[in-house]
N, C-alpha and C positions, 0 to 999 in steps of 0.2 A: 690884519698881518696876512700876505699874500696868500693864497696857496702855491706849495711848491711844486703840486701835480704838472709833466705836459698834455696840455690835451688832444686826447688819439682817436683814429673814426671808428667805429661802433655800429652794430647789425646795431636797427633802430625797430624793438620791437618789444612786446608786455607795452601796445603804448590803448590803452580803452577807460571816461569820463567825460562828467555831465558837466554842461553851463549852465546859467541860470542867469538873466535878461533882468540888471537890478540895479545896476547902478551906470548913475550918467558917466558923458563922456567927459576928459579934465585934461588942461589944457599944458601941455610938458615944455621946459625951458629947451637953447637952443645949442646945443654943445655938441663939441668932434667926436666921434666914436673912431675909433682906428678900424675899419676892415679893410680886403684888398680889393682896393680901387688906386688909380694915379692918383697921389696926395690928400686920397681920404673923400668921405661924404659926411656932409653938413645929415646928424640924424636927428631925432628926439632920445635923450639920454634919461635917465633914471636919476633924481637926486636923495642925496645922503641927507639933506638937511628934514626928508622927510619920510626917515626911515621910519618903517609900522616897528613899535614894538615889541612883537612877539616874535622878530626875526632873533635867530640866534645869533650870538659876536662868535666872528668870521667874514670871510673875503667878500661873499656874494648876500646883499640882502634885496626884500624889495619894499617899497614905495607907496607913498599912500593913495596914490591914484591907480591901483591896483582895480579894475571891471569883478574879477573873481572869472573870469572866463576856463579857466581849469585846464589849459597848456599847458603852464610849466608843470603842473600832478600830474600829466600823463604824460611827458614826455621825459622827470625827473626826477619821480615819485622817492627817489632817496633822499634829495633835498629840501623839497615845496611839499608844504601840506595846505591841504583850510579848514583855518583858523574861528571859520567862520566867515561869512562873507565876505572874502578877501584870503588871496596866498600869502606865505611865509616861509621864511627858510627856517627850518625844524634842526637841520642839520646840515652842515658843510660835507663839501665834496670830500670823499676820503681816499680815491685812488684815481689811476685813468680815465676807463672808462667813467665812473659817477662826471668828474670836469668833463668829460668831451658833453656832457647830456646837460648838464645844467648851462653848458655854453648856449647849446643850441634851444635850448628855453629862455634866456635871454634872448634872439635874435629871434625867437617864435613868438615872444610877445608880443599881442597888437598898440598894447599901449607905453611898450617902454621902459613900462614898471621894474624891472628886477639888474642891478647893476653890482658893480664891485666897487666895492673904496676902492684899489690904486687903478682900478682905471684897464686895465686889462685887456689885453684885444681880444676882439668876440672872433677873430681869423677863421677857427675851427668850427664856431656853430655856423659862419656862416658857410662854410665852406660847406658843410652836413648835406644841405639842402638843395634841390629837392631830397626826401631818402626813404629810403624804398622800402615795402608795404609788401606787398605778394605779386610773384610773378613782373608783369612791367608795367605796376602800377606805382607808384611815388607818393608821399604823404610832403606839397611845396612847401610850409611853414611859412615865413612870413605872411602872419597872419592879420585881419584888419581890423584895426578900430571899428571900422565902418560898417560891417554883421558881425560887429564883440566875438570877433576871437572865431569865425569858423574856421574850421579845416575846408582848406581846395586841396584835390587832386590831381596829378599830369597820368595819363595810358600813356605809354611810348610805343608806337608802331614805327614799322617801313612805309613807307610813302605810299605801296602799293597796296596794302591793309587800310590803306586812308587817315595816315600818317598820325601824330600827337594828340591828343584832346584832353582840355583844362576842364576840369569839372568844378564850378565855380571859382570862385576868382581871389587866390590872394592876394596882399600887399604889392605894388608895385613899385617893386625894389631893384634896383642897378646891376647888384651883384644877384638875385635872383632870375632874374629876364637874361642876362649872361650865359647864365648854365642851363634855362633851361633853350636860348639858342645855343647850344654847345649839343643838346641834349637833341636837337633837331626842329625847335619849332612850335609854335603850336599852328594845325592848319583844323581847330575847329572848335570852341567852348559851349556846354551843358552848362546852362542853368537852371538850376533848380527850384528857387524861388527869391522874391525878391531880397529878402532879406538878407540873401551873402553872395552877392553882385559883386560889392566894393568896388575896385579898381578896373570891372570890367570893360568900359570904356579905352581904357590905357592897353588896354593889354591886347583888346580887337582891332586897335588903330598901327600897335606893334605888330603886331603879326599878323595883322592884314589875311586875319581869321574872321570866319560867320561863326556868332553864335544862333541857339537853341533858346529858348524861353517860351514859356504858357502865356493868352493873352490877357488868360485870370487875373496877371501879376499886371498888365497892363505895358506886355512886351511893345506894343508898338509905342506905344508914347517916344521908348525910350530907343527908338532907331535898330531892334533887333531885327538881325536879314533875316533869319527862318520864324515865323509865328506859329506856334501849335495850337490846335484849334480843339474844343471836343473833351472827351474821355477813352478815347479805343488808343490801344497799345498800339506804339510806329514803331518800326523798325529803323533805326538811324543808319544802320548798316551792316555787314555779316557779324560782329562784334554786337553789337550796342543796339540796346531795345533802349526807349522809351515808355515810361507808363505814368500816364497822371495819378494823382496822388490830393485833388484835391482835402481843405482840412486842417491843414494848419495857415493857411492860405488858398486864398479859391485859386491860386493856378499852381500850388505846387508840384511837381514832378521827380520822382526819381529815376534813376537808371541803370541795365542793368550787364553786365559784361560780361560773353562767355560764361552766361548760366553758371556763374562762378558768385562776384564780385558787383551787392547792394549799393550805390552811393546815394543815399538816403538826405539827405540832405536835412531837415529838421522836423523829419518825418518817424525816423523809426533809430534808435541807438543800442546801446548796450547799458544794461544793469548793475553796477556792480550790488549797488546794494541789497537789490532782490536776484540777482543774478540772473539774470535772463531780461530778453529786449521789451522796451518798452518805447513809449509814446509819450510825452509832454503835454498834461491839457493847460497846465498854470500857463502855458505859451500858446495857446490853441488861438491864433490870433481868427477862423475864421470861422468851421461847423467841427464841436467836437466830430457831431454826430457821420458829417460824410469821412473827416479821416479814420474813423471804424471801417468806414465800409470798403476808404483806400485801401485802409491796411489788409482790408480778407482777398483783397484784390491779387496779393500776390500769398496766397495760399499755393496756388497753381507753378506757381515760377521757383528753379529751384535755385539756391546758392549757399554760399560756404563761410563768405564775406557779408558782414555791414558793416560800409564807412559810412559813416554819418557826418555833417558839418560840424552840431552839436553834440556834443555826447556822447558816448567810448565803445571804442570799436569792437566788436563782436566778432569771435568766429569759431567755425566749430563745422563736423562734415551737415551734407546738406539735409538731411533726419533731423541732423541733432536742432539746426536753426528751425526749422521747421515748425516742430516741438514750443520750442521758444516763442515762433509767433502766433501762433496756437495761445501759447497762454499771453503773451499782449495783447491779443485779442478778449481775450475773455475778462479780463483782466482790465480793459479800456470800458467793456457795456457795464460791470459792475460799478464802473467810474460816474 
């Protein structure tokens, strides 16, 4: 039975979670999903015939193509859960706010694994992105299967302050692109590492923006305009610093914005289980020893927000975050 609530805008808060890189890419059938564009667009859509048995009965469901990226559980924790290796609906939306979040999760899903029985319009979820996180920083939504659902962010700044910055790449989707255009476009794209670049080529071509990436992750071969070398910290402009953090990959780097927000790619994230900051040894593709040394470099930096590509968002005072970072480093040295 269709849920009777009408979606309403809501502040995007309390977003925190971990991704595991474990499941292969699945094919999706091409069905029409009603998005707010003239004539609609063709987009992959969840298949009710692949409904996971762990779903509770009702309007929203997750199908068997779920790759357990955790996006839906971060965005709409009142409706989605991890039942072990995949997500499912454990509770149908009970109010307008929960319904809005469920539609946001549907739109953000990288594999189009979330559906509605009555094929309800996803318009409200589409319109929500990019959604505000803190100050002039926004979460783009529209995650990509190519980056295993990695989160990307948009920094919105006036042209005289350097213009907008896209941190890592979301899925190149017309509704998102149009909204970013309305917000001022993209002047610069910062790419943390090779895993989370998704549709960077399409975004660069569309917005005519330059990209910044480290040579250690094959930046030159990818046609990147600004190739970073070495391990020295670089000041991009008055607001942004680039900090090479090899470990997860050879060319991984993080970005510090206004000494407040650290965009961490796959280097660092919040752990709800440990209730502190953490790194992920099981997906360290290059060197755990180097990643630990890279983490120590961050101890001299002040920041209050950790915005990862994979994993949960962390927030606290600069002093609290520093203490959590010390805990993370100590744990890394024990592993």
